[in-house]
NUDREN-502522 format. One record per atom (N, C-alpha, C, O): residue in three letters; residue number from 0; atom name; x, y, z. Coordinates in Angstrom, 2 decimals. Layout:
residues N
NODE:ALA:NUM:CA:X:Y:Z
...
This chain:
residues 101
NODE:MET:0:N:0.82:-1.20:0.00
NODE:MET:0:CA:0.00:0.00:0.00
NODE:MET:0:C:0.86:1.26:0.00
NODE:MET:0:O:0.58:2.19:-0.75
NODE:TRP:1:N:1.89:1.30:0.82
NODE:TRP:1:CA:2.67:2.52:0.99
NODE:TRP:1:C:3.84:2.63:0.03
NODE:TRP:1:O:4.42:3.71:-0.09
NODE:ARG:2:N:4.20:1.58:-0.64
NODE:ARG:2:CA:5.43:1.56:-1.42
NODE:ARG:2:C:5.50:2.65:-2.48
NODE:ARG:2:O:6.58:3.21:-2.70
NODE:LYS:3:N:4.42:2.97:-3.12
NODE:LYS:3:CA:4.44:3.97:-4.19
NODE:LYS:3:C:3.94:5.33:-3.71
NODE:LYS:3:O:3.90:6.29:-4.49
NODE:THR:4:N:3.57:5.43:-2.45
NODE:THR:4:CA:3.03:6.67:-1.90
NODE:THR:4:C:4.17:7.52:-1.34
NODE:THR:4:O:5.02:7.02:-0.61
NODE:ALA:5:N:4.17:8.79:-1.68
NODE:ALA:5:CA:5.15:9.71:-1.12
NODE:ALA:5:C:4.86:9.94:0.35
NODE:ALA:5:O:3.74:9.72:0.80
NODE:LEU:6:N:5.85:10.37:1.08
NODE:LEU:6:CA:5.65:10.66:2.49
NODE:LEU:6:C:4.60:11.74:2.70
NODE:LEU:6:O:3.88:11.72:3.70
NODE:GLY:7:N:4.52:12.65:1.79
NODE:GLY:7:CA:3.53:13.72:1.91
NODE:GLY:7:C:4.06:14.89:2.70
NODE:GLY:7:O:5.27:15.05:2.89
NODE:GLU:8:N:3.14:15.72:3.17
NODE:GLU:8:CA:3.50:16.91:3.93
NODE:GLU:8:C:2.88:16.80:5.31
NODE:GLU:8:O:1.72:16.43:5.46
NODE:LYS:9:N:3.66:17.13:6.32
NODE:LYS:9:CA:3.22:17.00:7.71
NODE:LYS:9:C:1.88:17.71:7.93
NODE:LYS:9:O:1.74:18.90:7.68
NODE:GLY:10:N:0.92:16.94:8.41
NODE:GLY:10:CA:-0.39:17.48:8.73
NODE:GLY:10:C:-1.29:17.73:7.54
NODE:GLY:10:O:-2.42:18.20:7.72
NODE:LYS:11:N:-0.83:17.44:6.31
NODE:LYS:11:CA:-1.64:17.75:5.14
NODE:LYS:11:C:-1.92:16.56:4.24
NODE:LYS:11:O:-3.04:16.41:3.75
NODE:SER:12:N:-0.92:15.69:4.02
NODE:SER:12:CA:-1.14:14.60:3.07
NODE:SER:12:C:-0.18:13.44:3.29
NODE:SER:12:O:0.82:13.56:4.00
NODE:GLY:13:N:-0.51:12.31:2.66
NODE:GLY:13:CA:0.37:11.13:2.67
NODE:GLY:13:C:0.56:10.50:4.02
NODE:GLY:13:O:-0.30:10.61:4.91
NODE:ILE:14:N:1.67:9.83:4.18
NODE:ILE:14:CA:1.99:9.13:5.42
NODE:ILE:14:C:2.08:10.11:6.58
NODE:ILE:14:O:1.71:9.76:7.71
NODE:LEU:15:N:2.55:11.30:6.35
NODE:LEU:15:CA:2.74:12.30:7.41
NODE:LEU:15:C:1.47:13.06:7.76
NODE:LEU:15:O:1.52:14.03:8.52
NODE:LEU:16:N:0.33:12.63:7.23
NODE:LEU:16:CA:-0.93:13.33:7.48
NODE:LEU:16:C:-1.24:13.44:8.97
NODE:LEU:16:O:-1.51:14.54:9.46
NODE:ASN:17:N:-1.20:12.31:9.69
NODE:ASN:17:CA:-1.50:12.33:11.11
NODE:ASN:17:C:-0.80:11.16:11.81
NODE:ASN:17:O:-0.14:10.35:11.16
NODE:MET:18:N:-0.95:11.08:13.11
NODE:MET:18:CA:-0.28:10.02:13.87
NODE:MET:18:C:-0.79:8.63:13.47
NODE:MET:18:O:-0.02:7.67:13.48
NODE:GLY:19:N:-2.04:8.53:13.14
NODE:GLY:19:CA:-2.61:7.25:12.72
NODE:GLY:19:C:-1.99:6.73:11.43
NODE:GLY:19:O:-1.67:5.55:11.32
NODE:SER:20:N:-1.82:7.63:10.46
NODE:SER:20:CA:-1.22:7.21:9.19
NODE:SER:20:C:0.26:6.86:9.37
NODE:SER:20:O:0.77:5.95:8.71
NODE:ARG:21:N:0.93:7.56:10.25
NODE:ARG:21:CA:2.34:7.25:10.55
NODE:ARG:21:C:2.45:5.90:11.24
NODE:ARG:21:O:3.29:5.08:10.88
NODE:ALA:22:N:1.59:5.66:12.23
NODE:ALA:22:CA:1.63:4.38:12.95
NODE:ALA:22:C:1.32:3.23:12.01
NODE:ALA:22:O:1.97:2.19:12.08
NODE:GLU:23:N:0.35:3.41:11.14
NODE:GLU:23:CA:0.00:2.36:10.18
NODE:GLU:23:C:1.19:2.05:9.26
NODE:GLU:23:O:1.48:0.89:8.99
NODE:PHE:24:N:1.86:3.09:8.81
NODE:PHE:24:CA:3.03:2.91:7.95
NODE:PHE:24:C:4.15:2.17:8.69
NODE:PHE:24:O:4.75:1.24:8.15
NODE:LEU:25:N:4.43:2.59:9.92
NODE:LEU:25:CA:5.52:2.00:10.68
NODE:LEU:25:C:5.24:0.57:11.12
NODE:LEU:25:O:6.17:-0.20:11.35
NODE:GLN:26:N:3.96:0.20:11.26
NODE:GLN:26:CA:3.61:-1.15:11.69
NODE:GLN:26:C:3.40:-2.11:10.53
NODE:GLN:26:O:3.19:-3.30:10.75
NODE:ASP:27:N:3.46:-1.62:9.31
NODE:ASP:27:CA:3.29:-2.47:8.14
NODE:ASP:27:C:4.46:-3.45:8.04
NODE:ASP:27:O:5.60:-3.03:7.86
NODE:THR:28:N:4.19:-4.75:8.17
NODE:THR:28:CA:5.25:-5.77:8.15
NODE:THR:28:C:5.82:-5.98:6.76
NODE:THR:28:O:6.84:-6.66:6.63
NODE:GLY:29:N:5.21:-5.44:5.73
NODE:GLY:29:CA:5.72:-5.57:4.38
NODE:GLY:29:C:6.84:-4.59:4.06
NODE:GLY:29:O:7.45:-4.67:2.99
NODE:GLN:30:N:7.12:-3.67:4.96
NODE:GLN:30:CA:8.18:-2.69:4.74
NODE:GLN:30:C:9.55:-3.35:4.83
NODE:GLN:30:O:9.73:-4.33:5.56
NODE:ARG:31:N:10.51:-2.83:4.10
NODE:ARG:31:CA:11.87:-3.34:4.15
NODE:ARG:31:C:12.50:-3.06:5.51
NODE:ARG:31:O:13.24:-3.89:6.04
NODE:ILE:32:N:12.22:-1.91:6.07
NODE:ILE:32:CA:12.74:-1.52:7.38
NODE:ILE:32:C:11.56:-1.43:8.33
NODE:ILE:32:O:10.54:-0.82:8.01
NODE:ARG:33:N:11.71:-2.03:9.48
NODE:ARG:33:CA:10.64:-2.00:10.46
NODE:ARG:33:C:11.14:-1.33:11.73
NODE:ARG:33:O:12.20:-1.69:12.24
NODE:PHE:34:N:10.41:-0.36:12.24
NODE:PHE:34:CA:10.78:0.34:13.46
NODE:PHE:34:C:10.16:-0.38:14.65
NODE:PHE:34:O:8.97:-0.69:14.65
NODE:VAL:35:N:10.97:-0.62:15.65
NODE:VAL:35:CA:10.50:-1.22:16.89
NODE:VAL:35:C:10.90:-0.27:18.00
NODE:VAL:35:O:12.08:0.03:18.18
NODE:TYR:36:N:9.93:0.21:18.73
NODE:TYR:36:CA:10.21:1.15:19.79
NODE:TYR:36:C:10.57:0.40:21.07
NODE:TYR:36:O:9.82:-0.46:21.53
NODE:THR:37:N:11.74:0.73:21.62
NODE:THR:37:CA:12.18:0.09:22.86
NODE:THR:37:C:12.00:1.08:24.01
NODE:THR:37:O:12.13:2.28:23.81
NODE:PRO:38:N:11.71:0.58:25.19
NODE:PRO:38:CA:11.57:1.47:26.34
NODE:PRO:38:C:12.87:2.20:26.64
NODE:PRO:38:O:13.95:1.68:26.36
NODE:LYS:39:N:12.78:3.39:27.19
NODE:LYS:39:CA:13.97:4.17:27.50
NODE:LYS:39:C:14.85:3.47:28.53
NODE:LYS:39:O:16.06:3.70:28.58
NODE:HIS:40:N:14.25:2.62:29.35
NODE:HIS:40:CA:15.03:1.94:30.38
NODE:HIS:40:C:15.55:0.58:29.91
NODE:HIS:40:O:15.97:-0.25:30.72
NODE:CYS:41:N:15.52:0.35:28.61
NODE:CYS:41:CA:15.98:-0.91:28.04
NODE:CYS:41:C:17.46:-1.12:28.39
NODE:CYS:41:O:18.27:-0.22:28.19
NODE:SER:42:N:17.81:-2.27:28.90
NODE:SER:42:CA:19.14:-2.49:29.46
NODE:SER:42:C:20.27:-2.29:28.47
NODE:SER:42:O:21.27:-1.66:28.81
NODE:TRP:43:N:20.17:-2.80:27.26
NODE:TRP:43:CA:21.29:-2.67:26.32
NODE:TRP:43:C:21.50:-1.23:25.92
NODE:TRP:43:O:22.63:-0.80:25.68
NODE:LEU:44:N:20.41:-0.48:25.84
NODE:LEU:44:CA:20.53:0.92:25.48
NODE:LEU:44:C:21.27:1.70:26.56
NODE:LEU:44:O:22.12:2.54:26.25
NODE:ASN:45:N:20.95:1.43:27.81
NODE:ASN:45:CA:21.63:2.09:28.91
NODE:ASN:45:C:23.11:1.74:28.93
NODE:ASN:45:O:23.95:2.60:29.19
NODE:GLN:46:N:23.44:0.48:28.66
NODE:GLN:46:CA:24.85:0.06:28.67
NODE:GLN:46:C:25.63:0.78:27.59
NODE:GLN:46:O:26.77:1.19:27.81
NODE:VAL:47:N:25.03:0.94:26.42
NODE:VAL:47:CA:25.70:1.65:25.33
NODE:VAL:47:C:25.91:3.12:25.70
NODE:VAL:47:O:26.98:3.67:25.45
NODE:GLU:48:N:24.90:3.74:26.30
NODE:GLU:48:CA:25.03:5.13:26.71
NODE:GLU:48:C:26.10:5.30:27.78
NODE:GLU:48:O:26.85:6.27:27.75
NODE:ILE:49:N:26.17:4.37:28.72
NODE:ILE:49:CA:27.20:4.42:29.75
NODE:ILE:49:C:28.59:4.33:29.12
NODE:ILE:49:O:29.48:5.11:29.46
NODE:TRP:50:N:28.76:3.38:28.18
NODE:TRP:50:CA:30.06:3.21:27.55
NODE:TRP:50:C:30.49:4.47:26.79
NODE:TRP:50:O:31.64:4.89:26.90
NODE:PHE:51:N:29.58:5.07:26.02
NODE:PHE:51:CA:29.94:6.27:25.28
NODE:PHE:51:C:30.20:7.45:26.23
NODE:PHE:51:O:31.00:8.33:25.91
NODE:GLY:52:N:29.54:7.46:27.37
NODE:GLY:52:CA:29.83:8.48:28.38
NODE:GLY:52:C:31.24:8.34:28.92
NODE:GLY:52:O:31.95:9.33:29.09
NODE:ILE:53:N:31.65:7.10:29.19
NODE:ILE:53:CA:33.01:6.85:29.67
NODE:ILE:53:C:34.02:7.26:28.61
NODE:ILE:53:O:34.99:7.95:28.91
NODE:LEU:54:N:33.78:6.85:27.38
NODE:LEU:54:CA:34.69:7.20:26.28
NODE:LEU:54:C:34.80:8.71:26.13
NODE:LEU:54:O:35.89:9.25:25.94
NODE:SER:55:N:33.68:9.39:26.23
NODE:SER:55:CA:33.66:10.85:26.07
NODE:SER:55:C:34.39:11.54:27.22
NODE:SER:55:O:35.24:12.40:26.99
NODE:ARG:56:N:34.06:11.18:28.47
NODE:ARG:56:CA:34.65:11.85:29.63
NODE:ARG:56:C:36.12:11.54:29.82
NODE:ARG:56:O:36.90:12.43:30.14
NODE:ARG:57:N:36.51:10.29:29.63
NODE:ARG:57:CA:37.88:9.89:29.94
NODE:ARG:57:C:38.84:10.02:28.77
NODE:ARG:57:O:40.05:9.99:28.97
NODE:PHE:58:N:38.34:10.15:27.57
NODE:PHE:58:CA:39.24:10.14:26.42
NODE:PHE:58:C:39.02:11.31:25.47
NODE:PHE:58:O:39.96:12.05:25.19
NODE:LEU:59:N:37.82:11.48:24.98
NODE:LEU:59:CA:37.58:12.47:23.92
NODE:LEU:59:C:37.57:13.91:24.41
NODE:LEU:59:O:37.93:14.82:23.67
NODE:LYS:60:N:37.14:14.11:25.65
NODE:LYS:60:CA:36.94:15.47:26.17
NODE:LYS:60:C:38.20:16.34:26.08
NODE:LYS:60:O:38.12:17.51:25.71
NODE:ARG:61:N:39.34:15.78:26.40
NODE:ARG:61:CA:40.58:16.56:26.41
NODE:ARG:61:C:41.48:16.23:25.23
NODE:ARG:61:O:42.64:16.66:25.20
NODE:GLY:62:N:40.99:15.47:24.27
NODE:GLY:62:CA:41.82:15.01:23.17
NODE:GLY:62:C:41.95:16.01:22.04
NODE:GLY:62:O:41.09:16.86:21.82
NODE:SER:63:N:43.05:15.88:21.34
NODE:SER:63:CA:43.30:16.66:20.13
NODE:SER:63:C:43.90:15.70:19.12
NODE:SER:63:O:44.91:15.06:19.39
NODE:PHE:64:N:43.28:15.60:17.96
NODE:PHE:64:CA:43.68:14.58:16.99
NODE:PHE:64:C:43.90:15.24:15.63
NODE:PHE:64:O:43.07:16.01:15.16
NODE:ALA:65:N:45.05:14.92:15.01
NODE:ALA:65:CA:45.41:15.53:13.74
NODE:ALA:65:C:44.63:14.96:12.56
NODE:ALA:65:O:44.46:15.64:11.55
NODE:SER:66:N:44.15:13.72:12.69
NODE:SER:66:CA:43.41:13.11:11.59
NODE:SER:66:C:42.45:12.07:12.14
NODE:SER:66:O:42.55:11.67:13.31
NODE:THR:67:N:41.53:11.63:11.30
NODE:THR:67:CA:40.59:10.59:11.73
NODE:THR:67:C:41.30:9.25:11.92
NODE:THR:67:O:40.87:8.43:12.72
NODE:GLU:68:N:42.39:9.03:11.17
NODE:GLU:68:CA:43.16:7.79:11.35
NODE:GLU:68:C:43.79:7.73:12.73
NODE:GLU:68:O:43.75:6.69:13.39
NODE:ILE:69:N:44.36:8.84:13.16
NODE:ILE:69:CA:44.96:8.91:14.49
NODE:ILE:69:C:43.88:8.76:15.56
NODE:ILE:69:O:44.07:8.05:16.54
NODE:LEU:70:N:42.75:9.43:15.36
NODE:LEU:70:CA:41.62:9.29:16.29
NODE:LEU:70:C:41.20:7.83:16.40
NODE:LEU:70:O:41.02:7.32:17.51
NODE:ASN:71:N:41.05:7.16:15.27
NODE:ASN:71:CA:40.65:5.76:15.26
NODE:ASN:71:C:41.66:4.90:16.02
NODE:ASN:71:O:41.27:4.06:16.83
NODE:GLN:72:N:42.96:5.09:15.77
NODE:GLN:72:CA:44.00:4.32:16.45
NODE:GLN:72:C:43.96:4.55:17.95
NODE:GLN:72:O:44.08:3.60:18.73
NODE:ARG:73:N:43.79:5.79:18.35
NODE:ARG:73:CA:43.79:6.10:19.79
NODE:ARG:73:C:42.53:5.59:20.48
NODE:ARG:73:O:42.58:5.17:21.64
NODE:ILE:74:N:41.40:5.61:19.80
NODE:ILE:74:CA:40.17:5.03:20.38
NODE:ILE:74:C:40.37:3.54:20.60
NODE:ILE:74:O:40.03:3.02:21.66
NODE:LEU:75:N:40.91:2.85:19.61
NODE:LEU:75:CA:41.15:1.41:19.75
NODE:LEU:75:C:42.15:1.13:20.88
NODE:LEU:75:O:41.99:0.16:21.61
NODE:ALA:76:N:43.17:1.97:21.01
NODE:ALA:76:CA:44.13:1.81:22.11
NODE:ALA:76:C:43.45:2.05:23.46
NODE:ALA:76:O:43.71:1.33:24.42
NODE:PHE:77:N:42.57:3.06:23.52
NODE:PHE:77:CA:41.84:3.31:24.77
NODE:PHE:77:C:40.94:2.14:25.12
NODE:PHE:77:O:40.87:1.75:26.29
NODE:ILE:78:N:40.26:1.57:24.14
NODE:ILE:78:CA:39.39:0.42:24.39
NODE:ILE:78:C:40.20:-0.74:24.93
NODE:ILE:78:O:39.78:-1.41:25.87
NODE:GLU:79:N:41.36:-1.00:24.34
NODE:GLU:79:CA:42.22:-2.09:24.81
NODE:GLU:79:C:42.68:-1.83:26.24
NODE:GLU:79:O:42.63:-2.72:27.09
NODE:PHE:80:N:43.13:-0.59:26.52
NODE:PHE:80:CA:43.54:-0.22:27.88
NODE:PHE:80:C:42.38:-0.37:28.86
NODE:PHE:80:O:42.54:-0.94:29.94
NODE:PHE:81:N:41.22:0.15:28.48
NODE:PHE:81:CA:40.05:0.09:29.35
NODE:PHE:81:C:39.69:-1.36:29.67
NODE:PHE:81:O:39.42:-1.69:30.83
NODE:ASN:82:N:39.68:-2.22:28.66
NODE:ASN:82:CA:39.32:-3.61:28.86
NODE:ASN:82:C:40.31:-4.34:29.76
NODE:ASN:82:O:39.92:-5.23:30.52
NODE:GLU:83:N:41.58:-3.98:29.69
NODE:GLU:83:CA:42.61:-4.64:30.51
NODE:GLU:83:C:42.63:-4.14:31.94
NODE:GLU:83:O:42.92:-4.91:32.86
NODE:THR:84:N:42.33:-2.87:32.16
NODE:THR:84:CA:42.54:-2.29:33.49
NODE:THR:84:C:41.27:-1.83:34.22
NODE:THR:84:O:41.22:-1.94:35.44
NODE:LEU:85:N:40.29:-1.35:33.53
NODE:LEU:85:CA:39.15:-0.71:34.18
NODE:LEU:85:C:37.82:-1.43:34.01
NODE:LEU:85:O:36.86:-1.15:34.73
NODE:ALA:86:N:37.74:-2.34:33.06
NODE:ALA:86:CA:36.45:-2.94:32.72
NODE:ALA:86:C:35.89:-3.78:33.86
NODE:ALA:86:O:36.62:-4.54:34.51
NODE:LYS:87:N:34.61:-3.63:34.09
NODE:LYS:87:CA:33.87:-4.46:35.05
NODE:LYS:87:C:32.41:-4.44:34.62
NODE:LYS:87:O:31.99:-3.53:33.90
NODE:PRO:88:N:31.64:-5.41:35.03
NODE:PRO:88:CA:30.22:-5.41:34.64
NODE:PRO:88:C:29.50:-4.17:35.18
NODE:PRO:88:O:29.75:-3.74:36.30
NODE:PHE:89:N:28.61:-3.62:34.38
NODE:PHE:89:CA:27.79:-2.50:34.84
NODE:PHE:89:C:26.71:-3.04:35.75
NODE:PHE:89:O:26.16:-4.12:35.52
NODE:LEU:90:N:26.40:-2.29:36.79
NODE:LEU:90:CA:25.37:-2.70:37.75
NODE:LEU:90:C:24.01:-2.22:37.26
NODE:LEU:90:O:23.81:-1.03:37.01
NODE:TRP:91:N:23.07:-3.15:37.12
NODE:TRP:91:CA:21.71:-2.83:36.69
NODE:TRP:91:C:20.94:-2.32:37.89
NODE:TRP:91:O:20.82:-3.04:38.89
NODE:THR:92:N:20.40:-1.11:37.84
NODE:THR:92:CA:19.76:-0.49:39.00
NODE:THR:92:C:18.31:-0.11:38.77
NODE:THR:92:O:17.69:0.50:39.64
NODE:TYR:93:N:17.74:-0.45:37.63
NODE:TYR:93:CA:16.35:-0.05:37.35
NODE:TYR:93:C:15.39:-0.75:38.30
NODE:TYR:93:O:15.38:-1.98:38.37
NODE:ILE:94:N:14.59:0.02:39.02
NODE:ILE:94:CA:13.62:-0.57:39.93
NODE:ILE:94:C:12.21:-0.04:39.67
NODE:ILE:94:O:11.35:-0.06:40.55
NODE:GLY:95:N:12.00:0.44:38.47
NODE:GLY:95:CA:10.71:1.03:38.10
NODE:GLY:95:C:9.61:-0.02:37.94
NODE:GLY:95:O:9.77:-1.18:38.30
NODE:LYS:96:N:8.51:0.43:37.41
NODE:LYS:96:CA:7.35:-0.44:37.21
NODE:LYS:96:C:7.64:-1.52:36.19
NODE:LYS:96:O:8.33:-1.25:35.20
NODE:PRO:97:N:7.14:-2.73:36.39
NODE:PRO:97:CA:7.32:-3.77:35.37
NODE:PRO:97:C:6.54:-3.39:34.10
NODE:PRO:97:O:5.51:-2.72:34.17
NODE:LEU:98:N:7.04:-3.84:32.98
NODE:LEU:98:CA:6.36:-3.54:31.71
NODE:LEU:98:C:5.07:-4.31:31.60
NODE:LEU:98:O:5.00:-5.49:31.97
NODE:LEU:99:N:4.05:-3.66:31.10
NODE:LEU:99:CA:2.77:-4.31:30.88
NODE:LEU:99:C:2.76:-4.92:29.50
NODE:LEU:99:O:3.15:-4.27:28.53
NODE:VAL:100:N:2.32:-6.13:29.40
NODE:VAL:100:CA:2.31:-6.81:28.11
NODE:VAL:100:C:0.93:-6.72:27.47
NODE:VAL:100:O:0.73:-7.24:26.38
């Protein structure tokens, strides 16, 4: 149904007409790409955010890099150092409401 239809204009036409048309488009299993909304407290998402926070605070914040190749090499070196000396399992602390199915 949606394959030949343009996205349209927000609030006026096509898929972007309203929230219902957007939801219908995103839930169509015939699409090549399917969006799945995960809760904000999803564990893997939090772990990724924690890791990038560590990388940013401990490495990138004060760094100066002449090229992307040097940046790439130093990030890989930091990851190796971190894994050898500082890595430990992250503690899961979410105590919110259980998800309703």
